[in-house]
Each structure stands twice: as C-alpha cells, then as structure tokens.
N, C-alpha and C positions, 0 to 999 in steps of 0.2 A: 504493500500500500504506500502511495506517495502523497504527501500533503504539500500544499503551498498556500500562499496568502499570508494571513496574519501570523500563523504559527511559524511558517518558514522564515518570515522576516524578523520576528521578535523572539524566536526560541521559546523558552519557558516563561518569559516575562508576560505579565498580564497586559494586553493591548490597551492603549489609552484612546477611548473612543472620542475624546475631545479633539483628537487629531484625525478625525474621520476623513477629510479630503485627502490628506497624505496617504492614509491607509488605503483608500480606494485607488489612488494612483499606483501604489505598490501592488495591489491585488489585481487590478484589471487594466492597467496601462494608462499612460498620460492622457489619452484621448477622452477618457471618461470625465475628467475634470472640466474640460471645455464645454460650456453649455451647448446643447444641440441647437443648431441654427433653426429658427422657426421658418418653415417654408409652407406658406399657407395661402389662403385660408384652407382649413380642413374640409374634406368632402368624404362622402361615404365610399368605402373601398369595396373590392370584390368579395371580401369576407364581412358579412353583415355585423360581426362583433366589433369591428374596428374602423376608425377613420383612417384616411391616408392624407399625406401632405401633398404639396404642389409637385413634388418630385415623384409621386406615386408610391412612396414608402408607407406601408401600414404602421401604425403606432398605437400605443395605449396612453391613457392620461391618468396619472396617479399623483396625489399630493395632499398637502394639508390646506385647509381653508379655515378662516375664522371670521368673527363678526366685524371687527373694527379696523380692517386693513385698508378700507377706502375712506369711510367717515370716522372721525375721532369720537370716542366715547369717554364718559367720566361721570362720577357721582359727586354729590355735594355742590352742584353748580359749576364744577370745574371740568373742562374738556381738554385733557392733555393731548398733545400732538404725537401720534405714533411715528416712530422711526421706520419709515417704509423701506429705506435702503437696507436696514438690518433685517427686515422681514424677507426681502428678496434673497439676501445672503443665507438666511436660515433655510429657505426652501432649497437653494442650490447645495448647501452643505449636506442635506439629507437626500440629495439626488432626485428631487421632485421636478415634475414638468407641468403641473396644473394646480391652479388655485381658483377661488371665487372672490369676486369683489361684491360685497353686500351693499344694498341701499336700504336703510331704515327710513321710513317715510314720515316719522314724527320727530320734531325737535326734542321731545322728551318721551320716554316710555317708562312704564311704571311697574315695579314689583318683579324685576328679574330675579328668579329664585337662586341667587348665588350663595345666599346664607340661609341657615335653618330658621332664623327668626328675623323679622323686620327686613324683608328683601328690599334692596335699594332701588331708587329711581335713577335712570341714566339720562344725561343730556347728550345730544348728537349734533355734529356739525361737520361739513356744510350740508345744506339742502338745495334742491334744484331751483327754487324760486326766490326772487327778491322779496325782502320784507320792507315794504314801502309805507304801510298804513294807507289811509288814516285809520286810527284806532289800534287797539291792542288785542292780540290773540290770547287764548286761554293760558298759554305758558308765560305770559308777561311781555313777550316781544311784539314788535309791530306785526300787523296782519300781512299775509302774503298776497302778492299780485300774481295770480296764476297765468297771466299773459306775458310775464316778464321773467326770463330765466336769469339765474345768477351765474355769470361766467366763471366764477371761482370753482363752482361745483364741476363744471364740464372741463375746465382746464386741469383740475386735479385728476379727474377720471382719465383723461387722455395721457397725462404724464405718468400715472401709475401703470396703466396698461402698456404704455411704451417701455417703461422700465422693466416690466415682466418680459416683454418680447425680447429686449436686449439681452436678458439672462437666459433665453431659451425656454421660457415658461408660458404656457397657454393660460388665458384668463377667461373664466366663465363670468359674464357680467349679469348680475341680478338686476332686473328692471324694477321689481317691486318686492316687498317683503310681507306677504300676507299673514304669516304667523303672528307678527307683532300687532297687527290690527285685530287679530283673532283672540289675542291673549293678554296683551300688555297695554291696553288703552286705559286712560283715566281722564277725568274732566279737565285736567290742566295740561294735556299733552300737546296742544297746539297743532294738531294734525291739519295740514293745509286744505284738505278736501271737506272738512267740516265747516258749516256755514259761518260759525263764529270766528273763523280764523283766516278768511280770505275776503277780498274786496270785490269778488267777481260773481257773487250770488250763486255759488256752487255749493251744494250741501249733500253730504252722504247720509243724512238722517240720524246721526249719532245723538243719543239721548243720555249718555252716561254709562258707567259700569266698565268692565274689563274688555268688552267686546264691542267693536264698531266696524262692521265689515261691509257696509252698504256700497263702498267703492269697488267691491269685487264680486258682488252677487247679483248684478243686473242680468237681464236676459235679452236686452236689445240695446243698441247704441243710444246714448244720452249725453247730456252736458259733461258728465264726468269722463266718459270714454273719449269724448272729443279732446278734453284737456290731457288725458293720459296719452292719447295718440300723438299729440303735439310733442309731449315730453319724450316719448319713445323715438320719434323722428329726430329730435335734437340729439339724443344719445347715438343713434345710428350715424348721423352726420358727423359727430365728433370722432367716432371710432372706425368708420367703415374702411378706411384705407389700411388699417393695421392688420397684419396677417394672423395674429395669435388670438383673435376674439372668438368666443362662443357665447351665444345669448342663452339666458334662462329666464323664463317669465317671472316666476315668483317663488318664494320660499314658503312652502306649506300653506298655501292659500286655503280658505275654508272649503268644506266638502261641496257646497252648493255654488262653486265658482267655475263650473265646467264651461258654461257659455263664454264667460270672460276670458278664461285661459285660451280657449279655441280662437276667440277674437284676436287676442294678442299675438298668437302664433301666426294667424292669417295676415294680420297687419304687418308684422315683422317681415314675413315672406314677400308680401306685395311691395312694401316700400323699398326693401333692399334689392328687389329684382332690377331696378333701374340704376343701381349703383355699380361701382367698380367691382366690389366683392360681395359675395353672398356667404354668410357665416352660418354654421350649424345652429339650430334652435332647440333649446332644451325645455323639458317639462318636469318639474319636481312634483312628487306625490302630494295632493291636497290632504289636509288633516282628516283622518278617518276614511279616506277613499281607498278603493281597491286599485291595484296596479293595472287592471284591465282598462281603466280610463286612460292611462298613459299609452297603452298599446293601440288604442283606438284613435288616438290623436294624430295630427300631422307633424308632430315634433320629430326631429332627427335623432335626438338622444334623450334619455330619461334618467331620473334619479328616483328609484322606486322605494317602497316601504318594506319589501321582503328582505330578510337578513342576508340570504345568499340567493342572488338572482338566478332564474332558470337559465338553461343553456340556450334558449331562444326567447327573445322578448319581441314577439310578433303579434300583430292584430290586423284590424281593418283600415288603419290609417295609411297615409302616404308620407314617407316610405313605410312599408308594412312592418319591417323589422327594425328595431331601434338599437343604437349603440347604448349599452347599459353602463352607466357610471354610478356605482352603488355608493351613496353618500351616507356615512355613519350618522349624520344628523337626522336622517329619516328612518334608517333601518336598524341602527345599533347605538342609539344615543346614550344609553346607560352603560356603555362598555367599561366605564371606570369601576363597575362592580366586579368585573371579571379579572382573571389572571392575565399576565402578559402573553402566555401561550394561547389562551382562548382568544385574546385580541388578535394575535397573529393568524389564528385559524380563520377568522373573518376575512382577512385580506387575501390569504393564499387560496382559500376555498373559492372565493369569488373569481380570482385570476384564473384558476384552473377550470372554471366553469365558463370562461370566455368573457368575463366582465372586468371592469376597472373600478378603482376604489378612491374615494375622497374621505379624508379624515376630518371630522368636525373637531378641529384642534382648538382647545381653549386658549392656547398661546399665552397672551399677557392679560387675559381677563381673570382676575382673582375670583376663584369659585370654591370657597372652603366647604360648602355644603357637601357632605358625604365624601370629602377629600377629592373632589373632581379635579381641581387644579390648584395646587399649593405652590404657585409660582413666587418668585422672589421680590421682596421689598415693595409691597403694594401700597400705592397712594391713590386715593380717589378710585379704588377698585381696579387700577391698572398697574401691572407689575413691571419690573425692570428686566426680568429674564424669564424664559419659559421654565415650566416644571419638567425636570429631567425624567420623571416617571414615564413620560410618553416617548422618550427618545428611541427605544427599541422598536416601537411600532412605527414611528416616523421613518427610521432607517429601513424597515422592511418594505415600505412603499417604494423606496429607492432601489432596494434589492430586486423587487419584482420588475421594476422598469429595466434594470440591467439584463435580467433574463429575457424579458420581452424583446430586447434588441438583438439577442442571439437567436431567437426563434424565427422561423419563416412565418410571420404572422398571417400572411395572405393564405397560407396553406393549412395551418393548424386549426383544429376544432376541438371542442370538449368531447372526450371519449371516456366517460367514467367507467364503462364496462371493461376497459383494457387493464385496469388496475384494481386490486382488491381493496385499495383505500377509497375508491369511488371518486377520486379527484385526479384527472389526467387531461392535459392538453397534448395533442399528438397529430402528426401526419404519418400515414403508413403506406407509402409506396414501396414496391419491392426493393428499390434502391433509394437510399437517402431518407429513411424514416427518422423521426425524432420524437421523444416523449419527455414531457415535464410532469412529474408525479409529485403530489403532496400527500404526506402522511400526517394527519392532524395530531395524532398521539404518539407517533413514532412506532417502533417495533417492526418486526418482519412483515413483508407483504409480497405479493406476486404481481408480475406484469406480463401481459400477453405480447410476445415478440414474434408471433408466427407470421406476420406480414412479410418479413424478410427471410431469405433462405439461410440455413444454418452455416453456409460457407462464409457469410458476412459477419462482421463483428460490430459491436456498439461500444463507443467510449462511455465510461461511467464517471459521473461527477456527483458528489454529495455536497449539499449546502446546509449549514446549520443556521436557521433563522434566529436562534437565540444569541449567537455570538458573531455571526458574519463570517465564519470560517468555511473555506472550501477545501474539500478533500477529494482527490482522484483515486480510483481503484483500477485494477486490471480490467481490460476490455472483456466483454462477455460475448459469446456467440449468439447470433439471432436464431430464430426458428422455434423456440419453446413457446407453448401456449400458457405456461405458468412459471416463468423464471422468478426464482425467489431472491429477494434482496433484504439485507438487514443493515440499517444505518449504523455507522461507526461511532455514534454518540446517542445520548438519551434525549427524549423530548421530540417535538415535531421536527420533521425532516423534509427536505426537497431533494429529489433525484432527477438529474438530467441525463438522458441517454440519447446518443446521436450516432448514426451510421459513421463508422470510423473514417469513411471517405468523404463525409460532409453531408449536411442535410439537403433535401431537395428544395429548389427554389424555382418557382414558375414551372414546376413539372420536370425540372432537370437538376442534376447534381451541379 
C-alpha cells in the first residue's frame, strides 16, 4: 500500500489545517490553488444533473452561503460592515465555487431565534429604494419612494458579484426573501411594500403580527408585481453582463406563492431573452410545499426540501429535469444537532446521487442557541471569525469539487445498484469505466466491476473525508460482479476506481 498527500508530506506530524491552501497544493498540485476561471454564463449540459460553462465543460456548484454577505446586519441599532474580501478568501480557502447573495426586504426584522431567550431584532442595510419621505416609516426612517432606486444598493450588488467572479466563484442572486416576510415581521419593520412605509400608495395589506406575506401571495398581476418587476429588471440590468450569475427567486416563500414564483421565473426569462446573456433561474422550496412544485416549474435549477435529493429531479416543466443544488437551509437546517460524520454523509450522499450541495453556513452570525454557531468575539451579534466547528464540513464541499473535476461529469450517472453502500457515481463502458463510491459508515463493501473485462485493471484510491488524507492501493482486476473493498481507516470513506488506462471521455479513452 502506498500513501501520499498529507501523511507523505508531514510524516507522523499532525497536519495543520490552518495551512489548508498549502496542503492542497502539496496534495493535488499548484493548479488547484488558482481559482477556476469563470466561463459562462452556465447552461444546461448533456447530463441533466449538471450545468456546463461556455467552454462546454460540465461542472458542479458547491459552497457555503450565509445571510449577510450582501447586506450588512446588526443588532442594537448598529449595522457593522462585513469584510467581503475576507469572505471571498474564506470561500477560496475551503475550495468552494458557489455562494448566494441574500436580499432581506425589510430595514428591520424581528425575533431571529439566535438565542434561547429574548431573540434579537436585526437592522439591515442597504435596501433597493431611496428613503425620501415625506413622512416616517414604521422603523423610524423616512418613507420609501418605490419609483426611485438607491444606486448604492445596485453598485454594491455589482461589485460583490464581480469580486466573486474574479475569484472563480459563481453567485446565486436572491431577488426576494420570502421566509423573513413569513416569519420575522413586526409592526416596526418598515417593510417598503406596506402602505405605511412608502409614498406610492402601494400596500401589501399587513395588519401586524409575525406574518405579512401579501406581496407574495397574489394570483394575478397588480401594483405590487409591477413594482417588483421594475426592481427585478434593474437587478438584471446591473448584472447581466457578468458570467458567474445564477438567479433564484426567493428564499422559502410561503406555500401559497406558486403563482408569484411562476410569474417571477417567467418575467426573468422574458426580460433576459433580449439581453447579452441568459442566466440559469432557480426555485427554492416554499415553506411547507412538496418538491413536486419545483419539478413542475420552468426553473432551470432547484433547491429542494428533501434531505438527499432523488437521482432524477424531473417533472412537467421546461426544462423537464432540473439541476439539483441541495441547500442545507431547506433540507438539513438543524444539522448542528448531528455529528461531523453525519454532516459529511449529507454532502457525499447527495454528490453520489448526482446532486450538488450548498451549506447554510452561519459564518459570522452569532447563534448561541443550541450551540449552532459559537463564532469569535461577537459584537452586535456579528463575530470577528467563523466557528471552526464547521471547518471539516466546509472542507468536504471543496473535496467533493476536486473529485468532480477528475470525473467525466458528462458521462457519469448515479448507479446505486453497483455498490452495496447504495451510493455510487459511475460510467461503465467496456473501456474507461470509473466509479466514485461513498460508504457513509465505512466498513467493507462490494462493487460490481463486471462492465469491464477481467484483463483490464482499475486504479484504486481511498479518500478519508475526516482528515483529507488520500491513500492509493494496488490496482484490482475488473470483471467481478462483487469485488470486495475495505477502507484502510475507520469512519466514512470515499473510493475512487478508474480504468488504469484512463476514464472514458465523450465515449473515448
């Protein structure tokens, strides 16, 4: 057995994962450190599980996303400015290529349950509209003029999307944030589409309480949708020429917002059709809704509610099959209750089922309730450094990306029947087969290698998700319908097998 990577480079010393970029260079070569050039916009590939870039290369999108990387948040009336350059470096250090930019639609939202008692209210800035008055909104600021956009909002949106593109990172741009209207409203939130808070006689009908969803639950065009459409068009005008953009309509809109979501998808598609670029459009699961709603939509990609997405996310919409980016915010939001291995199971099981993963990373939002995020030196509920408890999971999203770049993504598909673990991505031509198998609990398992003749051999590589260590073993002959493998370490394990002559690409070696 021959090992390489961290063990080979550092011998018996414990590797220092704070030096992750250096270790990745030593392990996988200098090219890994340079951000992958964004060549876009992304379009659907010949494999319905994945997008392809403008060069025709299929790729996956994995990464961390968090609430306040576009707008600044803070409690006690203070809104500290987030160091966005540091966030971009954080993503690249963990090997990520995707994040989301959120837009919270209220200047204040109330009672985010970050603490067990007395959950705090957060202030948010900037917002898309100028506050001109006359008169005061319910949060104490001047009323909004919904006919006049604040250039600072759109300038920041462009600058941060551009910074991500420069770092090789794709940006999913949330246009709306339905969950906050559904859960965190209050009588002093200043929401621009409530009649008391704008000078344009537009009113969502909010009468108090924690829920005010009238701006998302209409069933026909009205004054609110006309204002929303104008805002969406301004966002498109601001970002259309950038190659790294993906749209996503709303974050967990209410269950009865199907007409509104469909309207927004249609409007995005129509308005961008006359522009230089057309970017993929996403649909996140509404609160309490079945994922079938997403499959029946005309979105290009979805963020579902199911923990591990099915091997095919298809329905009656156009396109029929969706690229599935499983976001823990919707499907695994209480993952902090589980062990690091169970957390890794979520990411690798989704990957080997043909899906991609976004981590709802608490990053710098101090969230002591149930120890969700014990980040460092919190002031006004914003920390100075991330909680290291999540580093292994963050790293595994990068590890998955590295393996995805070694696979022929256009050719592989979920093939759970080929491994007794039930989690396998593979292509099985007679020449050039490759298999990526995940064993969620480790231990011995079998793989069906009968697609290739026994005269051929497969290279064997083990990966330990808990440590980042790679181990190679002697090549094995093909031909067996139940070749047994045993990981050389405890815990969950990844096995990569590939024809010793190389994997098939576009049907050829």
